[in-house]
C-alpha positions in Angstrom: -6.9 -7.1 -49.6 -7.0 -9.6 -46.8 -10.4 -10.4 -45.3 -9.4 -8.9 -41.9 -8.7 -5.4 -43.4 -11.4 -5.3 -46.1 -13.7 -2.4 -45.8 -16.9 -3.1 -43.9 -19.9 -3.2 -46.1 -23.6 -3.9 -45.5 -25.7 -3.6 -42.5 -23.1 -4.6 -39.9 -20.6 -2.1 -41.3 -23.1 0.7 -41.3 -24.3 -0.3 -37.7 -20.6 -0.3 -36.5 -20.0 3.1 -38.1 -23.2 4.6 -36.6 -22.3 3.2 -33.2 -18.9 4.8 -33.5 -20.5 8.1 -34.2 -22.9 7.8 -31.3 -20.0 7.0 -28.9 -18.1 10.0 -30.2 -21.1 12.2 -29.7 -21.7 10.9 -26.2 -18.0 11.5 -25.3 -18.4 15.1 -26.7 -21.6 15.6 -24.7 -19.9 14.3 -21.6 -17.2 17.0 -21.9 -19.9 19.6 -22.7 -21.9 18.5 -19.7 -18.8 19.0 -17.5 -18.4 22.5 -18.9 -22.0 23.4 -18.0 -21.7 21.7 -14.6 -18.6 23.8 -13.9 -20.4 27.0 -14.8 -23.4 26.0 -12.7 -21.1 25.1 -9.8 -19.5 28.5 -10.1 -22.9 30.1 -10.0 -23.8 28.0 -6.9 -20.6 29.1 -5.2 -21.3 32.7 -6.1 -24.9 32.5 -4.9 -23.9 30.8 -1.6 -21.3 33.5 -0.9 -23.9 36.3 -0.4 -26.7 36.3 2.2 -29.4 37.6 -0.2 -30.0 36.6 -3.8 -29.8 38.4 -6.1 -26.9 40.4 -4.5 -27.9 43.7 -2.8 -28.5 46.4 -5.4 -29.1 44.0 -8.3 -32.3 43.5 -10.1 -33.5 39.9 -10.4 -33.3 38.4 -13.9 -36.5 38.4 -15.9 -38.4 35.1 -15.9 -41.0 35.6 -18.7 -38.5 35.8 -21.5 -36.5 32.7 -20.4 -39.8 30.9 -19.9 -40.7 31.5 -23.5 -37.2 30.3 -24.5 -37.8 27.2 -22.5 -41.1 26.5 -24.3 -39.3 27.0 -27.6 -36.4 24.7 -27.0 -38.8 22.0 -25.6 -41.0 22.4 -28.7 -37.9 21.9 -30.9 -37.1 18.8 -29.0 -40.6 17.4 -29.2 -40.8 18.2 -32.9 -37.5 16.4 -33.5 -38.9 13.4 -31.6 -41.9 13.3 -33.9 -39.7 13.7 -36.9 -37.7 10.6 -35.9 -41.0 8.7 -35.5 -42.5 9.8 -38.8 -43.1 7.0 -41.3 -43.5 9.3 -44.3 -40.8 11.6 -45.6 -43.2 14.6 -46.0 -44.2 14.3 -42.3 -40.6 14.0 -41.3 -39.8 17.1 -43.3 -42.6 19.0 -41.6 -41.5 18.0 -38.2 -37.8 18.8 -39.0 -38.8 22.2 -40.3 -40.8 22.8 -37.1 -37.8 21.8 -35.0 -35.5 24.0 -36.9 -37.9 26.9 -36.7 -38.4 26.5 -32.9 -34.6 26.2 -32.3 -34.1 29.4 -34.4 -36.8 31.2 -32.5 -35.1 30.1 -29.3 -31.9 31.8 -30.5 -33.9 35.0 -31.4 -35.5 34.9 -27.9 -32.0 34.6 -26.3 -30.8 37.6 -28.3 -33.8 39.5 -27.1 -33.1 38.5 -23.5 -29.5 39.6 -23.8 -30.6 42.9 -25.3 -33.1 43.4 -22.5 -30.7 42.7 -19.7 -27.8 44.6 -21.4 -30.0 47.7 -21.9 -31.0 47.5 -18.2 -27.3 47.8 -17.2 -26.5 44.2 -16.9 -23.1 43.9 -18.6 -20.7 41.0 -17.9 -18.1 43.4 -16.4 -20.3 44.6 -13.6 -20.0 41.5 -11.4 -19.9 37.7 -11.1 -23.7 37.4 -11.1 -23.8 39.0 -14.6 -20.7 37.1 -15.9 -22.1 33.7 -15.0 -25.5 34.6 -16.5 -23.9 35.6 -19.8 -21.4 32.8 -19.7 -24.0 30.1 -19.3 -26.5 31.5 -21.8 -23.9 32.4 -24.4 -22.1 29.0 -24.3 -25.5 27.3 -24.5 -26.6 29.4 -27.5 -23.2 28.8 -29.2 -24.0 25.1 -29.1 -27.6 25.6 -30.3 -26.4 27.2 -33.5 -24.7 24.1 -34.9 -27.8 22.1 -33.7 -29.9 24.3 -36.0 -27.5 23.8 -38.9 -27.6 20.0 -38.2 -31.4 20.1 -38.3 -31.4 21.9 -41.6 -28.9 19.4 -43.0 -31.3 16.6 -41.8 -34.1 18.4 -43.6 -32.1 18.7 -46.8 -31.0 15.1 -46.6 -34.6 14.0 -46.2 -35.8 16.2 -49.0 -33.0 14.7 -51.3 -34.0 11.2 -50.3 -37.7 12.0 -51.0 -36.8 13.6 -54.4 -34.7 10.6 -55.4 -37.6 8.3 -54.5 -35.6 6.5 -51.8 -37.5 4.3 -49.5 -35.2 4.6 -46.5 -35.1 7.8 -44.5 -31.8 9.3 -43.3 -31.1 8.7 -39.6 -31.8 11.4 -37.0 -30.1 9.6 -34.1 -27.2 11.9 -33.7 -29.0 15.2 -34.0 -31.7 13.9 -31.7 -29.3 13.0 -29.0 -27.5 16.4 -29.3 -30.7 18.4 -29.4 -32.4 16.6 -26.5 -29.2 17.1 -24.5 -29.2 20.8 -25.1 -32.9 21.0 -24.1 -32.2 19.2 -20.8 -29.3 21.5 -20.1 -31.4 24.6 -20.8 -34.2 23.4 -18.5 -31.6 22.8 -15.7 -30.2 26.3 -16.4 -33.7 27.9 -16.4 -34.5 26.3 -13.0 -31.1 27.1 -11.4 -30.6 30.6 -12.7 -34.0 32.1 -13.4 -36.3 30.4 -10.9 -34.2 29.5 -7.9 
């Protein structure tokens, strides 16, 4: 092999690979951000097209349940932040477990919210108001699911490193960026859809 095509090894190669992964994730999150912005824009147009919000004859969305969801996703994000800062693998595992548990509880809370509004007659086919609500929350939840899996993989990798006696902890950079992005998106959705 010639030196210019030899595989990258060492810290520089690892750093370049990690940077490539981060750039790929940022590009993906940019496209995901555009999807959420499009849905929020559709919601804003729908909302501006009627003189009273919620539309006449419609019950307002519940606020307490989405507020609990907001606390859960923020707790997951904060737990993940502390997992990334942990100096000991046992503490990192505890924080990762807390983050995964909070994110899973967020999904359960979302399921309960959907069940509550669905049983109250709010089905997607009854109007644009309902369709946008379900579209935004379902697409968001569909992206939280792989985040939970990713957190569990991070927990497993940390456990393996600890069991093997490794001194270096696996990186949480990608899952942190992804999870914090989803937390910010949810907070924006909560304010725009449930509070405004």
